[in-house]
ZAMARGU-4260 file (C-alpha; in steps of 0.2 Angstrom, whole numbers, plus 5000, padded with zeros to 4 digits):
<rodrens>
0) 5031/4951/4863 | 5046/4954/4874 | 5054/4964/4860 | 5039/4976/4860 | 5042/4979/4879
5) 5061/4981/4877 | 5058/4995/4863 | 5046/5003/4875 | 5058/5002/4890 | 5073/5009/4879
10) 5062/5024/4873 | 5056/5027/4891 | 5074/5027/4896 | 5079/5039/4882 | 5065/5051/4887
15) 5070/5050/4906 | 5088/5055/4901 | 5083/5069/4890 | 5072/5077/4903 | 5086/5075/4915
20) 5098/5083/4904 | 5085/5098/4900 | 5084/5100/4920 | 5102/5100/4922 | 5106/5112/4907
25) 5092/5125/4914 | 5099/5124/4932 | 5117/5125/4926 | 5113/5140/4915 | 5103/5149/4929
30) 5119/5149/4940 | 5130/5158/4926 | 5120/5174/4926 | 5121/5188/4939 | 5107/5192/4950
35) 5107/5210/4942 | 5104/5202/4925 | 5087/5194/4931 | 5082/5210/4938 | 5087/5220/4922
40) 5077/5207/4911 | 5061/5210/4922 | 5061/5191/4927 | 5059/5182/4945 | 5076/5184/4954
45) 5090/5173/4953 | 5087/5164/4969 | 5069/5161/4964 | 5074/5152/4948 | 5087/5143/4958
50) 5075/5136/4970 | 5063/5132/4957 | 5075/5123/4945 | 5085/5115/4959 | 5069/5107/4967
55) 5064/5102/4950 | 5080/5094/4948 | 5081/5086/4965 | 5062/5079/4964 | 5067/5070/4948
60) 5076/5057/4959 | 5063/5057/4972 | 5047/5048/4969 | 5036/5061/4976 | 5020/5068/4968
65) 5021/5057/4953 | 5018/5064/4935 | 5010/5080/4940 | 5026/5086/4950 | 5037/5080/4936
70) 5027/5088/4923 | 5027/5105/4933 | 5046/5104/4935 | 5049/5100/4916 | 5037/5116/4912
75) 5047/5127/4923 | 5064/5121/4915 | 5057/5124/4898 | 5050/5141/4903 | 5067/5146/4909
80) 5075/5139/4893 | 5063/5147/4881 | 5060/5163/4890 | 5071/5168/4904 | 5088/5163/4897
85) 5086/5172/4880 | 5082/5188/4890 | 5097/5186/4900 | 5108/5182/4886 | 5101/5197/4877
90) 5108/5208/4892 | 5124/5201/4894 | 5131/5198/4875 | 5150/5195/4875 | 5160/5205/4863
</rodrens>
C-alpha cells in the first residue's frame, strides 16, 4: 500500500513543478515584449499582465485561497500563453 502513496506523491510533485514552470514561463515571456506590442495586439496592458502573472506566481508559494486561487492563476497563465503570447509574437517577428 505504501507504494501506491509513493506513486501518487511523485505524480503530484511532477504536476506541481509543471504548473510552476508554466507560470514562470508565462511571467518571463510577458516581461520580454514592449508595452506598445500589447496595445497593438489589442490585449490588456503590459503592467496588467505582469500583475496578474506575477501575483499568480507569488501565490503559488503562499497557501492562501486553496485550489480556487491556484486554478484561477493557472488559467490566467494558460490564457496568456495560448492567446496573448501568439498575438504579441505575430507583431514582433524577428528577421
